[in-house]
C-alpha positions as CSV (number, residue, x, y, z in Angstrom):
1,M,122.6,32.5,50.5
2,T,125.8,32.7,48.4
3,S,129.1,33.9,49.8
4,E,128.9,36.9,47.4
5,T,125.6,38.0,49.0
6,I,127.0,37.6,52.5
7,A,130.1,39.7,51.5
8,Q,127.9,42.4,50.1
9,G,125.7,42.4,53.2
10,A,128.8,42.7,55.4
11,A,130.2,45.6,53.3
12,I,126.9,47.4,53.6
13,G,126.9,46.9,57.4
14,A,130.5,48.2,57.6
15,N,129.7,51.3,55.5
16,L,126.6,52.0,57.7
17,K,128.8,51.8,60.8
18,Q,131.3,54.2,59.3
19,F,128.6,56.6,58.3
20,L,127.1,56.5,61.8
21,L,130.5,57.1,63.3
22,V,131.2,60.1,61.2
23,L,127.7,61.5,61.9
24,L,128.1,60.9,65.7
25,V,131.5,62.8,65.7
26,S,130.0,65.7,63.6
27,L,127.0,66.1,65.8
28,S,129.1,65.9,68.9
29,V,131.2,68.8,67.7
30,A,128.0,70.7,66.9
31,T,126.6,70.2,70.4
32,L,129.8,70.8,72.3
33,S,130.6,74.0,70.2
34,Q,127.4,75.6,71.7
35,E,128.4,74.7,75.3
36,F,131.7,76.7,75.4
37,H,131.8,80.4,74.6
38,W,135.3,80.3,73.0
39,F,134.2,77.6,70.5
40,R,131.1,79.7,69.6
41,Q,133.5,82.3,68.1
42,I,134.6,79.8,65.5
43,P,132.2,79.0,62.6
44,Y,130.9,75.5,63.1
45,T,132.1,74.2,59.7
46,L,135.7,75.4,60.4
47,L,135.6,73.8,63.9
48,L,134.8,70.5,62.1
49,V,137.9,70.9,59.9
50,I,140.0,71.4,63.0
51,V,138.6,68.3,64.7
52,G,139.2,66.3,61.5
53,L,142.8,67.6,61.4
54,G,143.2,66.4,65.0
55,L,142.0,62.9,64.0
56,A,144.4,63.0,61.1
57,F,147.3,63.9,63.5
58,F,146.6,60.6,65.4
59,D,146.1,58.8,62.1
60,V,142.5,58.1,62.8
61,R,140.7,57.7,59.4
62,L,137.0,57.7,59.5
63,V,136.1,57.2,55.8
64,N,138.1,57.0,52.6
65,L,137.1,60.2,50.9
66,S,136.8,59.7,47.1
67,P,135.9,62.0,44.2
68,Q,132.7,60.0,43.5
69,L,131.6,60.5,47.1
70,I,132.0,64.2,46.9
71,L,130.9,65.0,43.3
72,L,128.0,62.4,43.0
73,I,126.7,62.0,46.6
74,F,127.5,65.2,48.5
75,L,127.6,68.0,45.9
76,P,124.2,67.8,44.1
77,P,122.0,68.5,47.1
78,L,124.3,71.2,48.4
79,L,124.3,73.0,45.0
80,F,120.6,72.6,44.7
81,E,119.9,74.0,48.1
82,A,122.1,77.0,47.5
83,A,120.5,77.7,44.1
84,W,117.0,77.2,45.5
85,N,117.6,80.0,48.0
86,L,119.2,82.4,45.5
87,E,116.6,85.1,44.8
88,W,116.5,86.0,41.1
89,S,115.8,89.7,41.9
90,Y,119.1,89.9,43.6
91,L,120.9,87.7,41.2
92,K,120.0,89.5,38.0
93,R,121.2,92.8,39.5
94,D,124.8,91.5,39.6
95,L,124.7,89.0,36.8
96,V,127.5,90.8,34.9
97,P,130.1,90.8,37.7
98,I,129.2,87.3,38.8
99,N,129.8,85.9,35.3
100,L,133.0,87.9,35.0
101,Y,134.3,86.4,38.3
102,A,133.2,82.9,37.3
103,V,134.5,82.8,33.8
104,L,137.4,85.2,33.5
105,G,138.3,84.8,37.1
106,V,138.9,81.1,36.6
107,V,141.0,81.8,33.5
108,I,143.2,84.3,35.5
109,S,143.4,81.8,38.4
110,V,144.4,78.8,36.3
111,A,147.0,80.7,34.3
112,G,148.4,82.6,37.3
113,V,148.7,79.6,39.6
114,A,150.2,77.3,36.8
115,G,152.6,80.1,35.7
116,L,154.0,80.7,39.2
117,L,154.2,77.0,40.1
118,K,156.1,76.3,36.8
119,E,158.5,79.3,37.0
120,V,159.1,79.6,40.8
121,A,158.6,76.0,42.1
122,R,159.7,74.3,38.8
123,V,156.6,72.1,38.7
124,P,156.0,70.4,35.3
125,L,153.5,72.4,33.3
126,S,150.9,69.6,33.1
127,T,150.9,69.2,36.9
128,A,150.8,73.0,37.4
129,L,147.8,73.3,35.1
130,L,145.9,70.5,36.9
131,V,146.7,72.1,40.3
132,G,145.6,75.5,39.0
133,A,142.3,74.1,37.7
134,S,141.6,72.2,41.0
135,I,142.2,75.2,43.3
136,S,140.4,77.7,41.0
137,A,137.0,76.5,42.3
138,T,135.8,78.7,45.2
139,D,133.9,75.9,46.8
140,P,130.2,76.8,47.4
141,V,130.1,74.3,50.3
142,S,132.7,76.2,52.2
143,V,131.7,79.8,51.3
144,I,127.9,79.4,51.7
145,A,128.2,77.7,55.1
146,L,130.6,80.4,56.4
147,F,128.6,83.4,55.1
148,R,125.3,82.1,56.5
149,E,126.8,81.6,59.9
150,L,128.2,85.1,59.8
151,G,124.9,86.6,58.7
152,V,126.4,89.0,56.1
153,G,124.3,91.4,54.0
154,K,122.1,90.0,51.2
155,R,123.9,91.6,48.3
156,L,127.4,90.5,49.5
157,S,126.1,87.0,50.3
158,T,124.5,86.7,46.8
159,L,127.7,87.9,45.1
160,M,129.7,85.4,46.9
161,E,127.3,82.5,46.7
162,A,126.4,82.9,43.0
163,E,130.0,83.4,42.0
164,S,130.9,80.3,43.9
165,L,128.2,78.2,42.2
166,F,129.0,79.4,38.7
167,N,132.7,79.4,39.3
168,D,132.5,75.8,40.5
169,G,131.0,74.6,37.2
170,I,133.6,76.5,35.1
171,A,136.5,75.1,37.2
172,V,135.2,71.5,36.7
173,V,135.0,72.1,32.9
174,A,138.5,73.6,32.9
175,F,139.9,70.7,34.9
176,S,138.3,68.1,32.5
177,V,139.8,69.9,29.4
178,L,143.3,70.3,31.0
179,G,143.1,66.7,32.2
180,G,142.6,65.5,28.6
181,I,145.6,67.6,27.5
182,A,147.8,66.2,30.3
183,L,146.8,62.6,29.4
184,G,147.4,63.2,25.7
185,T,143.8,62.4,24.7
186,D,143.2,66.0,23.6
187,K,145.4,68.5,21.8
188,F,145.8,72.1,23.0
189,S,143.7,74.3,20.7
190,I,141.9,77.5,21.6
191,H,139.1,76.7,19.1
192,H,138.7,73.2,20.6
193,I,138.7,74.5,24.2
194,V,136.1,77.2,23.4
195,A,133.9,74.8,21.5
196,Q,134.1,72.2,24.3
197,F,133.3,74.9,26.9
198,F,130.2,76.1,25.2
199,T,129.0,72.6,24.5
200,V,129.5,71.5,28.1
201,M,127.8,74.6,29.5
202,G,125.0,74.5,26.9
203,I,124.1,70.9,27.7
204,G,124.1,71.7,31.5
205,I,121.9,74.8,31.1
206,G,119.6,73.3,28.5
207,V,118.8,70.1,30.5
208,G,118.6,72.1,33.7
209,L,115.9,74.4,32.2
210,L,114.0,71.5,30.7
211,I,113.9,69.5,34.0
212,G,113.2,72.6,36.1
213,F,110.3,73.9,34.0
214,G,109.0,70.3,33.5
215,I,108.8,69.7,37.3
216,S,107.2,73.2,37.7
217,Y,104.5,72.2,35.3
218,L,103.9,69.0,37.1
219,T,103.6,70.6,40.5
220,Q,101.0,73.0,39.2
221,R,98.7,70.0,38.5
222,F,98.6,68.5,42.0
223,D,99.1,69.3,45.7
224,L,101.1,66.4,47.3
225,P,103.7,67.9,49.6
226,F,105.7,64.7,50.1
227,V,105.7,63.9,46.3
228,E,106.9,67.5,45.6
229,Q,109.6,67.2,48.2
230,S,110.8,63.9,46.7
231,L,110.8,65.5,43.2
232,T,113.2,68.2,44.3
233,L,115.7,65.6,45.6
234,V,115.2,63.5,42.4
235,A,115.7,66.8,40.4
236,A,119.1,67.5,42.1
237,Y,120.6,64.0,41.7
238,G,118.8,63.2,38.4
239,T,119.9,66.4,36.7
240,Y,123.5,65.8,37.7
241,V,123.6,62.2,36.4
242,I,121.7,63.0,33.2
243,V,123.8,66.0,32.3
244,D,127.0,64.2,33.2
245,D,126.0,61.2,31.0
246,L,125.3,63.6,28.1
247,G,128.8,65.1,28.4
248,G,127.7,68.3,30.0
249,S,128.5,70.1,33.3
250,G,126.4,68.4,36.0
251,V,127.2,71.2,38.3
252,I,125.8,73.8,36.0
253,G,122.8,71.6,35.4
254,V,122.0,71.3,39.1
255,V,122.5,75.1,39.7
256,T,120.1,75.8,36.7
257,V,117.4,73.5,37.9
258,G,117.7,74.8,41.5
259,L,117.3,78.4,40.3
260,V,114.3,77.5,38.2
261,L,112.5,75.6,40.9
262,G,113.5,78.0,43.7
263,N,112.4,81.1,41.8
264,F,109.6,79.9,39.6
265,G,108.3,76.3,40.3
266,S,108.1,76.6,44.0
267,R,106.4,80.0,43.9
268,F,103.9,79.4,41.2
269,G,103.4,75.6,41.4
270,M,103.5,75.0,45.1
271,K,101.5,76.1,48.1
272,P,103.5,78.3,50.5
273,S,103.3,75.6,53.2
274,T,104.8,73.1,50.7
275,R,107.6,75.5,49.8
276,L,108.3,76.0,53.5
277,V,108.5,72.2,54.1
278,I,110.9,71.7,51.2
279,S,113.1,74.6,52.2
280,E,113.4,73.2,55.7
281,F,114.1,69.8,54.3
282,L,116.9,71.1,52.1
283,E,118.3,73.2,54.9
284,F,118.5,70.0,57.1
285,L,120.1,68.1,54.2
286,A,122.7,70.8,53.7
287,F,123.5,70.9,57.4
288,L,123.9,67.1,57.5
289,I,126.2,67.0,54.5
290,N,128.2,70.0,55.5
291,S,128.8,68.3,58.9
292,I,130.2,65.3,57.2
293,V,132.2,67.0,54.4
294,F,134.1,69.5,56.6
295,L,135.0,66.8,59.1
296,L,136.3,64.5,56.4
297,I,138.3,67.3,54.7
298,G,140.4,67.6,57.9
299,D,140.4,63.9,58.5
300,Q,141.9,63.1,55.0
301,I,144.9,65.4,55.4
302,K,148.2,63.5,55.2
303,L,150.6,65.5,57.4
304,A,153.7,63.8,56.1
305,S,152.8,64.5,52.5
306,L,152.2,68.2,53.3
307,K,155.6,68.4,54.9
308,E,157.3,66.9,51.9
309,N,155.6,69.3,49.5
310,L,155.7,72.4,51.8
311,W,157.6,74.6,49.3
312,Y,155.2,73.9,46.5
313,I,152.2,74.5,48.8
314,I,153.6,77.9,49.9
315,V,154.1,78.9,46.2
316,A,150.6,77.7,45.4
317,I,149.0,79.6,48.3
318,A,150.8,82.8,47.3
319,A,149.6,82.3,43.7
320,V,146.0,81.7,44.8
321,I,146.0,84.9,46.9
322,I,147.6,87.0,44.2
323,T,145.5,85.8,41.3
324,R,142.3,86.1,43.3
325,A,143.2,89.7,44.1
326,I,143.9,90.5,40.5
327,A,140.7,88.8,39.4
328,I,138.4,90.4,41.9
329,Y,139.7,93.9,41.9
330,A,140.3,94.1,38.2
331,L,137.0,92.5,37.2
332,S,135.0,94.5,39.8
333,G,136.5,97.7,38.3
334,L,135.6,96.5,34.8
335,S,132.0,95.7,35.9
336,N,131.7,99.1,37.7
337,W,132.8,100.8,34.5
338,L,130.6,98.7,32.1
339,V,127.3,98.4,33.9
340,K,127.7,100.7,37.0
341,S,127.6,97.7,39.4
342,Q,128.9,99.9,42.3
343,I,130.7,97.1,44.0
344,S,132.5,98.8,46.8
345,Y,136.2,98.2,47.8
346,S,135.0,96.7,51.1
347,F,132.9,94.2,49.2
348,Q,135.7,93.5,46.8
349,T,138.1,92.9,49.7
350,V,135.7,90.3,51.3
351,L,135.2,88.6,47.9
352,W,139.0,88.4,47.6
353,W,139.8,87.1,51.0
354,G,136.6,85.0,51.4
355,G,137.3,82.9,48.3
356,L,137.8,79.7,50.2
357,R,138.6,76.4,48.6
358,G,137.1,73.1,49.8
359,S,135.6,69.8,48.9
360,V,135.3,70.5,45.1
361,S,139.0,71.2,44.8
362,I,139.8,68.0,46.8
363,A,137.4,66.0,44.6
364,L,139.1,67.3,41.4
365,A,142.6,66.5,42.8
366,L,141.6,63.0,43.9
367,S,140.2,62.4,40.4
368,V,143.6,62.9,38.8
369,P,144.4,59.6,36.9
370,G,146.9,57.3,38.6
371,I,149.0,57.0,35.4
372,L,150.1,60.6,35.8
373,P,153.5,60.6,37.5
374,D,152.9,63.6,39.8
375,R,149.4,62.6,41.1
376,E,150.4,62.4,44.8
377,Q,152.2,65.8,44.5
378,T,149.1,67.4,43.0
379,I,146.9,66.0,45.8
380,A,149.3,67.2,48.5
381,I,149.5,70.8,47.0
382,V,145.7,71.0,46.7
383,F,145.1,69.7,50.2
384,G,147.6,72.2,51.6
385,V,145.9,75.2,49.8
386,V,142.5,74.0,50.9
387,L,143.7,73.7,54.5
388,F,145.2,77.2,54.4
389,T,142.1,78.9,53.0
390,L,139.7,77.2,55.4
391,L,141.8,77.7,58.6
392,V,143.6,81.0,57.9
393,Q,141.3,82.8,55.6
394,G,138.2,81.2,57.0
395,L,139.0,82.1,60.6
396,T,140.0,85.7,59.7
397,T,137.0,86.5,57.5
398,K,134.7,87.4,60.4
399,P,137.2,89.9,61.9
400,L,137.7,91.3,58.4
401,L,134.0,91.8,57.9
402,D,133.8,93.5,61.3
403,K,136.8,95.8,60.5
404,L,135.2,96.8,57.2
405,G,132.0,97.7,59.0
406,L,130.0,95.0,57.2
407,L,128.9,93.4,60.4
408,S,128.3,96.6,62.4
409,N,124.6,96.5,62.0
410,Q,124.2,92.9,62.9
411,S,123.6,93.4,66.6
412,L,121.4,96.5,65.9
413,M,119.2,94.4,63.5
414,E,119.0,91.6,66.1
415,E,117.9,94.0,68.8
416,Y,115.4,95.7,66.5
417,Q,113.9,92.4,65.4
418,Q,113.6,91.3,69.1
419,T,111.6,94.5,69.8
420,L,109.3,93.9,66.9
421,A,108.8,90.3,68.1
422,R,107.9,91.6,71.6
423,R,105.3,93.9,70.1
424,V,103.7,91.0,68.1
425,A,103.8,88.7,71.1
426,L,102.2,91.2,73.5
427,N,99.5,92.0,71.0
428,Q,98.7,88.3,70.7
429,V,98.5,88.0,74.5
430,L,96.2,91.0,74.6
431,L,94.0,89.4,72.0
432,R,93.9,86.2,74.0
433,L,92.9,88.1,77.2
434,S,90.0,89.8,75.4
435,Q,88.7,86.3,74.4
436,L,88.8,85.2,78.0
437,A,86.9,88.2,79.3
438,N,83.6,86.3,79.9
439,R,85.2,83.4,81.9
440,K,83.6,83.4,85.3
441,E,86.6,82.1,87.2
442,I,88.6,85.2,86.3
443,E,87.8,88.3,88.4
444,P,86.8,91.3,86.2
445,A,89.0,93.6,88.3
446,Y,92.1,91.4,87.9
447,H,91.3,91.0,84.2
448,L,91.2,94.8,83.6
449,H,94.3,95.3,85.7
450,L,96.2,92.7,83.7
451,I,95.1,94.3,80.4
452,A,96.2,97.7,81.6
453,L,99.7,96.4,82.6
454,I,100.1,94.7,79.2
455,Q,99.0,97.7,77.3
456,E,101.5,99.8,79.3
457,K,104.2,97.4,78.2
458,I,103.1,97.6,74.6
459,N,103.3,101.4,74.7
460,C,106.9,101.1,76.0
461,V,107.8,98.7,73.2
462,L,106.2,101.1,70.6
463,D,108.3,104.0,72.1
464,E,111.4,101.8,71.6
465,I,110.4,101.1,68.0
466,N,109.9,104.8,67.3
467,Q,113.3,105.5,68.8
468,F,114.9,102.9,66.5
469,H,113.2,104.6,63.5
470,Q,114.3,108.1,64.5
471,Q,117.9,107.1,65.2
472,H,118.2,104.6,62.3
473,P,115.8,105.5,59.5
474,Q,117.1,102.6,57.4
475,L,115.5,100.1,59.7
476,E,112.0,101.4,58.9
477,N,112.8,101.3,55.2
478,Q,114.0,97.7,55.5
479,T,110.8,96.7,57.4
480,I,108.6,98.4,54.8
481,K,110.6,96.6,52.0
482,K,110.1,93.3,53.7
483,L,106.4,93.9,54.2
484,K,106.0,94.7,50.5
485,Q,107.8,91.5,49.5
486,E,105.5,89.4,51.8
487,L,102.4,91.1,50.4
488,L,103.6,90.5,46.8
489,A,104.2,86.9,47.7
490,V,100.6,86.6,49.0
491,E,99.2,88.1,45.8
492,S,101.4,85.8,43.7
493,D,100.4,82.7,45.7
494,T,96.7,83.6,45.2
495,Y,97.1,83.8,41.5
496,A,99.0,80.5,41.5
497,E,96.1,78.9,43.4
498,F,93.7,80.0,40.6
499,I,96.1,78.6,38.0
500,R,96.4,75.2,39.8
501,S,92.6,75.0,39.9
502,G,92.3,75.7,36.2
503,S,90.4,79.0,36.6
504,L,93.3,81.0,35.2
505,H,95.9,80.0,32.5
506,K,98.4,82.8,33.0
507,F,99.4,85.2,35.7
508,P,97.7,88.6,35.6
509,S,99.7,91.8,36.1
510,S,100.3,92.7,39.7
511,L,97.9,95.3,41.0
512,L,99.8,95.5,44.2
513,Q,102.9,96.9,42.4
514,E,100.7,99.7,41.2
515,V,99.5,100.3,44.7
516,F,103.1,100.5,46.0
517,S,104.1,102.9,43.2
518,D,101.1,105.2,43.9
519,C,102.0,105.1,47.6
520,D,105.6,105.9,47.0
521,E,104.7,108.8,44.7
522,G,102.1,110.1,47.1
C-alpha cells in the first residue's frame, strides 16, 4: 500500500468523522428543541443558526464550508425536493407574478444594492455589483424550511417557494455575468448580457425537460420502487452536473426536472405507493441537509470580520430591505393590473419581509476569485446580511404572519382535522367490533353495550363536525375540495396503470371532472 493511498484513506476517515460530528450536533439540537417549550417557539432551522453562531463565538469550526460543498452537494437535492412538491395547478395560477419577482426582482435588487453601497458606503462598483448579485438570491433552503414549519397557506407558500427557486437561478446567472465583468474577461454590453441570460436559461430548461420526460417514460415501463427512487436522486445531481458542464444554469435545470417528475412522471409513471416512498425519502434528505446547512452557516461566521465591516453591512441590509420592498410591492401591483393576480397587501408584506438569504448567497460570495482585491470584504458583507435576514427577519416572520391574520386558522384547522380523525378511528373500531361479534369468549351483552357506547361517541363527534361546518363553512368546502383531489388522483392512477400495462397509449378525458361539474351545477 503506497503512502498516497494511506493519506487518501486518512483524509476520508477524517472527513467522515467531521460529517458525523456535524450530524450529531444537528440532531442533538433537533431533539433538545422539542424538550423545552421556549425553544419550540423558534423554527428549528433558525435555532441551528444560533447554535452555529455560538460555536463560532468560541472559534469552534466544524467543517470548512466551500461553494462546491453547497452548490454541488447540498443544493441539488434540496431544489429537487422543493420542485417535486410544487403543484403545477397552484404554480400556473401565479406564473406571471412569480416570474416578475424572479427576473425583474433580481435586476432591481442588484442595481439597488450596488447603487447604495457605491454611493453611501463608497464601495468600489465591481465589489458592490458582486455583493448585490450574491444577496439577491432569496435562498429556497431558508425560505422553504421556515414556511413549512410555520404551516402557512398553500398559495402564499407556493408564491414564496416558487419565487425563491426561480429567483435563485436568475441570481446565480447574474453573479456569473457580473463576475466575468469584474475579472475583465467579459465586457459590459446589454446585448451580450441578454444573449447570455437566454442561453444559460434555455440550456437549463431544455436539458431539464429532456431528462424529466425521459425518466418519466422509463418509469412507465417498469415497477421497481428502489430503482425509481435511485433515478430521482440521479436526476437531481445528474441534471445539475450536465447543465453546468454545458454552460447552462444547473439550478434552473434541477428545478425543471423536479417539476416535471413531481407533476407528471411520478403521477403517470409510478404507482401511488412508489410516489409516497420517494416523497418520504426526499423529505428525509431535505431534513438531513437542512440540519447540516443551517448549522454550518452560523458556524462559518467570522465575528471579527463582521465588526470590521459593520458600516458596509448596515448599508447592505438597508439596501436589501428597501429594494425588496420596491420589487415586491411594485411588481405585485403590476401583476394585479396585468393579469388580475389579486395578491393581497398582507401577502405582499410577508413576501417582502420573508425574503431571507442563506446558503446560496454564501456560496456565491465564497466563490469570488481570490485575485479580486475586495474578496474578504465581499464575503463579510454577505455573511452579515445573511445573518440579519435569518435571525431578525426569520424570527419575526411568524409574529408578522399572526398579526396579519395569516395563521389565525391554523389552530382551527388542526382542531377540525383532529375531529375528523376521531370519527374515522371510531368507525374503524366499530367495524372491528362487528367482526368480533361471533367470538365465544366475548359476552354478547358486553359486546352490545360496548357498541352502544362507541356509537354514542361517534354521534357526539358528528355533532362537533356539524358545528364546525355551521360556524366555519369554509372548512366543509376545503374538505370537499380535498376529497375531489383524492378521487381525481385515484382516477388518474387507474389510467396510468392501464398505460403501464400497454392496454392504453394515452390518457382518456376525465369523466370524474364531468361528474363534479354536474354535481356543482345541480
